[in-house]
C-alpha positions as CSV (number, residue, x, y, z in Angstrom):
1,M,-11.3,6.7,40.2
2,K,-8.5,8.4,42.1
3,K,-7.4,11.8,40.9
4,I,-3.8,11.9,39.8
5,L,-3.5,15.4,38.4
6,E,-5.5,18.6,38.6
7,I,-5.0,21.9,36.7
8,K,-6.6,25.0,38.2
9,N,-7.0,28.4,36.5
10,L,-3.9,27.9,34.4
11,Y,-2.5,30.6,32.2
12,A,0.6,29.7,30.2
13,G,2.6,30.9,27.2
14,Y,5.9,32.3,25.9
15,D,7.0,35.7,27.0
16,D,3.9,37.9,26.6
17,N,2.1,35.5,24.3
18,V,-0.6,33.6,26.2
19,V,-1.4,30.3,24.5
20,L,-3.4,28.7,27.3
21,K,-6.1,30.7,29.1
22,N,-7.9,29.7,32.3
23,I,-7.4,26.0,31.9
24,N,-9.2,23.8,34.4
25,F,-8.8,20.0,34.0
26,Q,-8.5,16.8,35.9
27,V,-6.9,13.4,35.1
28,H,-7.9,10.3,37.0
29,E,-6.5,6.7,37.2
30,R,-6.9,4.8,34.0
31,D,-8.3,7.8,32.1
32,F,-7.7,7.7,28.4
33,I,-8.2,11.2,27.2
34,G,-7.8,12.4,23.6
35,I,-6.5,16.0,23.3
36,I,-7.6,17.6,20.1
37,G,-7.6,21.0,18.6
38,P,-6.3,23.1,15.7
39,N,-2.6,23.7,15.0
40,G,-1.3,26.5,17.2
41,G,-4.3,26.0,19.6
42,G,-2.1,25.0,22.6
43,K,-2.1,21.2,22.7
44,T,1.7,20.8,22.8
45,S,2.0,23.7,25.1
46,L,-0.4,22.0,27.5
47,V,1.7,18.9,27.4
48,K,4.9,20.9,28.0
49,T,3.3,22.6,31.0
50,I,2.2,19.3,32.5
51,L,5.7,18.0,32.0
52,G,7.2,21.1,33.7
53,V,9.0,22.4,30.6
54,I,6.8,25.5,30.5
55,K,6.2,27.4,33.7
56,P,2.7,28.7,34.3
57,I,2.1,32.4,34.1
58,S,-0.5,31.9,36.8
59,G,-2.6,29.1,38.2
60,E,-1.3,25.8,39.3
61,I,-0.9,22.1,38.6
62,Q,-1.2,19.6,41.4
63,Y,0.2,16.1,41.0
64,F,-1.2,13.4,43.3
65,F,1.8,11.1,43.0
66,P,3.7,9.3,45.8
67,G,6.6,11.2,47.5
68,K,7.5,14.8,47.3
69,S,5.8,17.1,44.7
70,K,9.1,18.1,43.1
71,D,9.6,14.4,42.1
72,F,6.4,14.4,39.9
73,R,8.4,14.0,36.6
74,K,9.5,10.5,37.3
75,F,5.9,9.3,37.4
76,I,5.1,10.7,33.9
77,A,6.2,8.9,30.7
78,Y,6.4,11.0,27.5
79,L,6.5,9.8,23.9
80,P,7.0,12.7,21.4
81,Q,6.0,12.7,17.7
82,Q,9.3,11.2,16.7
83,S,12.0,9.7,18.9
84,Q,15.6,9.8,17.8
85,I,18.1,6.9,17.9
86,D,21.2,6.0,15.9
87,K,20.0,3.0,13.8
88,K,23.7,2.1,13.2
89,F,24.3,1.7,16.9
90,P,24.4,-2.1,17.6
91,I,21.7,-2.3,20.3
92,S,18.9,-4.8,20.5
93,V,15.2,-4.1,20.9
94,R,15.3,-5.6,24.5
95,D,18.3,-3.4,25.4
96,V,16.5,-0.2,24.2
97,V,13.5,-1.1,26.3
98,L,15.7,-1.7,29.3
99,S,17.4,1.6,28.8
100,G,14.3,3.3,30.1
101,L,15.4,2.3,33.6
102,T,18.8,4.0,33.4
103,S,17.8,7.6,33.9
104,G,19.6,9.0,36.9
105,K,21.5,5.8,37.5
106,S,25.2,5.3,37.8
107,L,27.4,4.1,34.9
108,F,27.7,0.7,36.5
109,F,24.0,0.2,37.1
110,R,23.0,-3.4,36.7
111,F,19.5,-4.6,35.6
112,T,17.8,-7.0,38.0
113,S,16.0,-10.2,37.0
114,Q,12.7,-8.3,37.8
115,D,13.8,-5.5,35.4
116,K,14.4,-8.0,32.6
117,K,11.1,-9.7,33.3
118,R,9.3,-6.4,33.1
119,A,11.0,-5.6,29.8
120,D,10.0,-9.0,28.3
121,E,6.4,-8.5,29.4
122,L,6.2,-5.1,27.7
123,I,7.9,-6.5,24.6
124,E,5.3,-9.2,24.5
125,K,2.4,-6.8,25.0
126,S,3.8,-4.7,22.1
127,G,3.9,-7.7,19.8
128,L,7.7,-7.5,19.5
129,S,8.7,-10.8,21.1
130,S,9.8,-12.4,17.8
131,I,12.3,-9.5,17.2
132,S,13.4,-8.7,20.8
133,G,17.0,-9.7,20.0
134,N,17.1,-7.9,16.7
135,P,19.2,-4.7,16.2
136,V,16.9,-1.6,16.2
137,G,18.4,-0.6,12.8
138,E,16.4,-3.4,11.2
139,L,13.0,-2.2,12.5
140,S,10.3,-0.4,10.6
141,G,9.0,3.0,11.8
142,G,6.0,1.4,13.4
143,Q,8.0,-1.2,15.2
144,L,10.5,1.4,16.4
145,Q,7.7,3.5,17.8
146,R,6.3,0.6,19.8
147,V,9.9,-0.1,21.1
148,F,10.1,3.6,22.3
149,L,6.7,3.2,23.9
150,A,7.8,0.2,25.8
151,R,10.9,2.0,26.9
152,A,8.8,5.0,28.1
153,V,6.6,2.9,30.4
154,I,9.1,0.3,31.7
155,S,9.6,2.5,34.9
156,N,5.9,2.0,35.8
157,P,4.7,5.6,35.3
158,I,1.3,6.7,36.6
159,L,0.6,8.9,33.6
160,L,1.6,8.4,29.9
161,I,1.5,11.4,27.5
162,L,1.8,10.9,23.7
163,D,2.1,13.7,21.2
164,E,0.8,12.6,17.7
165,P,2.5,9.2,18.1
166,S,1.2,7.8,14.8
167,T,2.5,10.7,12.6
168,Y,5.3,8.7,10.9
169,V,3.8,5.2,10.8
170,D,1.6,3.4,8.3
171,N,-2.0,2.3,8.9
172,R,-1.2,-1.2,10.1
173,S,1.5,0.1,12.5
174,E,-0.9,2.7,13.7
175,F,-3.5,0.0,14.5
176,E,-0.9,-2.0,16.4
177,L,0.3,1.0,18.3
178,Y,-3.2,1.9,19.5
179,E,-3.9,-1.7,20.4
180,T,-0.8,-1.6,22.6
181,L,-2.0,1.6,24.2
182,K,-5.4,0.0,24.9
183,E,-3.6,-2.8,26.8
184,L,-1.4,-0.3,28.7
185,N,-4.5,1.7,29.7
186,K,-5.5,-1.2,32.0
187,E,-2.6,-0.1,34.2
188,I,-2.0,3.6,33.6
189,A,-3.7,6.9,32.6
190,I,-3.1,8.2,29.1
191,L,-3.2,11.6,27.5
192,L,-3.1,11.3,23.7
193,V,-2.6,14.4,21.5
194,S,-4.0,13.8,18.0
195,H,-5.6,15.5,15.1
196,D,-7.5,12.4,14.0
197,I,-10.7,12.1,16.1
198,G,-12.0,9.3,13.9
199,T,-9.1,7.0,14.5
200,I,-8.6,7.6,18.2
201,S,-12.3,7.5,19.1
202,S,-12.2,3.7,19.1
203,Y,-9.6,3.8,22.0
204,I,-10.0,7.0,24.0
205,K,-12.7,7.3,26.7
206,T,-13.1,11.1,26.8
207,I,-12.0,14.2,24.8
208,A,-10.4,17.5,25.7
209,C,-10.7,20.2,23.0
210,V,-7.9,22.8,23.3
211,N,-7.9,26.1,21.4
212,L,-6.6,28.7,23.9
213,N,-9.2,27.4,26.3
214,L,-10.0,23.8,27.2
215,H,-13.4,22.2,26.9
216,Y,-13.8,18.7,28.4
217,H,-16.2,16.3,26.6
218,P,-17.1,13.3,28.9
219,S,-17.3,10.7,26.1
220,N,-15.4,9.5,23.0
221,E,-18.2,10.6,20.6
222,I,-18.4,14.2,19.5
223,T,-20.3,16.0,16.7
224,S,-19.3,18.9,14.4
225,E,-21.9,21.0,16.3
226,E,-20.2,20.3,19.6
227,L,-16.8,21.1,18.2
228,S,-18.1,24.4,16.9
229,I,-19.6,25.2,20.4
230,Y,-16.2,24.4,21.9
231,N,-14.4,26.6,19.4
232,C,-12.4,23.6,18.3
233,P,-12.2,23.7,14.4
234,V,-10.9,20.3,13.5
235,D,-12.1,17.7,10.9
236,I,-14.2,14.7,11.9
237,I,-13.3,11.5,10.0
238,A,-16.4,9.3,9.5
239,H,-15.8,5.5,9.0
240,G,-18.6,3.6,7.2
241,A,-19.1,1.3,4.3
242,V,-17.2,3.8,2.2
243,P,-14.6,5.8,4.3
244,H,-15.2,9.5,3.9
245,R,-14.4,12.8,5.4
246,V,-17.0,15.3,6.5
247,L,-15.6,18.9,6.4
248,H,-17.4,21.5,8.5
249,Q,-16.9,25.2,7.7
250,H,-16.0,27.1,10.8
251,S,-16.2,30.8,11.2
252,K,-13.1,32.6,12.5
């Protein structure tokens, strides 16, 4: 697979507080990487650094995208934990999805027939066709999150980054969201920040454990022992005949 992003010897943080240390990491076309780690371990900081929000203290990030390197941001789609929208504003699902194409455009920008076709295709992939004309104020949290996801990817990004996308949705909506991501992954690479290894392991292809350092695990299966070796103290959720949680005691 073609490499689309490479991080080399990266140190990053806030003022004198280093939260990412000597990070080396690559992302390739159609990767689906789960980013896990403890709270405060640097997962969100890694995302912000890739997005250009945080400037590296040292090291570098290379983007293998078309055009000039300074234009890298337009090839990355980002879905935060919770997106904000005024539910009282009379705008339809389809119009919200199309609004993902308006960034940097003039006030009088007009959508082409191809733009509308792309929006309809994404709405269908997201399982939202039956409500595409409905006001967003009528949507559940899970439906709204899938609308925001469709809006994020309508501009045909090369990389999609999601930060705990299922935090505010119920179990059924979570399943529908991940099924949509699975379909999107046929076209684009995905970095998914999550605390729930058990749920995402059915969808991701590989794992990056982040806790100051980054340890890359080249599969979607990981044991408590491996997490301990990676200094990545998180819970593993085991799904069986009776769902249960296996807690592992980690030394500090």
